[in-house]
C-alpha positions in Angstrom: 46.0 11.2 0.3 45.8 11.8 -3.4 45.3 15.5 -4.3 42.2 16.1 -6.4 44.2 17.8 -9.1 45.8 14.4 -10.0 42.4 12.8 -10.5 40.7 13.5 -13.9 37.7 15.8 -13.6 35.4 13.2 -15.1 36.1 10.8 -12.2 35.5 13.5 -9.6 32.1 14.3 -11.3 31.2 10.6 -11.3 32.0 10.4 -7.5 29.8 13.3 -6.8 26.9 11.6 -8.7 27.3 8.5 -6.4 27.0 10.4 -3.2 23.2 10.6 -3.0 22.8 6.8 -3.6 23.5 5.7 0.0 21.2 8.5 1.3 18.3 7.2 -0.9 18.9 3.6 -0.1 19.1 4.2 3.7 16.0 6.3 4.0 12.8 4.6 4.8 9.4 5.1 6.4 9.0 7.2 9.4 7.1 4.4 11.1 5.7 1.1 10.1 1.9 1.2 9.3 0.9 -1.2 12.1 -2.2 -1.2 14.3 -2.5 -2.6 17.8 -5.4 -5.1 17.9 -5.9 -6.9 21.2 -2.2 -6.5 22.1 -0.9 -7.9 18.7 0.3 -5.7 15.9 -1.3 -6.2 12.4 -0.3 -4.5 9.2 -2.8 -1.7 8.3 -3.4 -3.2 4.8 -4.5 -6.5 6.4 -7.2 -4.7 8.4 -8.3 -2.7 5.4 -8.5 -5.9 3.3 -10.5 -7.6 6.0 -13.0 -4.7 6.1 -13.2 -4.9 2.3 -14.0 -8.6 2.4 -16.7 -8.0 5.0 -18.1 -5.2 2.9 -18.3 -7.4 -0.1 -19.9 -10.2 1.9 -22.5 -7.7 3.2 -23.2 -6.5 -0.4 -23.8 -10.1 -1.5 -26.1 -10.7 1.4 -28.0 -7.5 0.7 -28.4 -8.4 -2.9 -29.6 -11.9 -1.8 -32.3 -10.3 0.4 -33.7 -8.4 -2.5 -33.3 -11.4 -4.8 -30.9 -9.5 -7.2 -28.0 -11.9 -7.2 -28.9 -13.2 -10.6 -28.7 -9.7 -12.1 -25.0 -9.2 -11.1 -22.8 -9.5 -14.2 -19.6 -11.7 -13.5 -20.3 -12.1 -9.8 -16.8 -13.1 -8.8 -15.2 -10.1 -10.6 -17.9 -7.7 -9.3 -17.5 -8.7 -5.7 -13.7 -8.7 -6.0 -13.9 -5.2 -7.5 -16.2 -4.0 -4.7 -13.9 -5.5 -2.1 -10.9 -3.7 -3.6 -12.9 -0.4 -3.7 -13.9 -0.7 0.0 -10.3 -1.6 0.9 -8.9 1.5 -0.8 -11.7 3.7 0.7 -11.0 2.4 4.2 -7.2 3.0 3.7 -7.8 6.6 2.5 -10.3 7.5 5.2 -8.3 6.0 8.2 -4.6 6.0 7.1 -4.3 8.6 4.3 -2.4 11.6 5.4 
């Protein structure tokens, strides 16, 4: 074993800076964000995105009932933005801790 006095102090300092790297790379989530749906596990984000798409489709149908679809500016972008908003809202309500 090499005594520490024979190693220059700058190398010892550099070694101590590298010690936290394995700890940071080996740490991870406490659990995977999965939901059990009829015995099969689905990622939570997929369920939230599905609910967002359903919400956007319901908005489009609701606007169609009131004959307001022609007044929506940039419909594809508007419905996509609404889908993303509903997706994030569902994620925050059900999975935000």
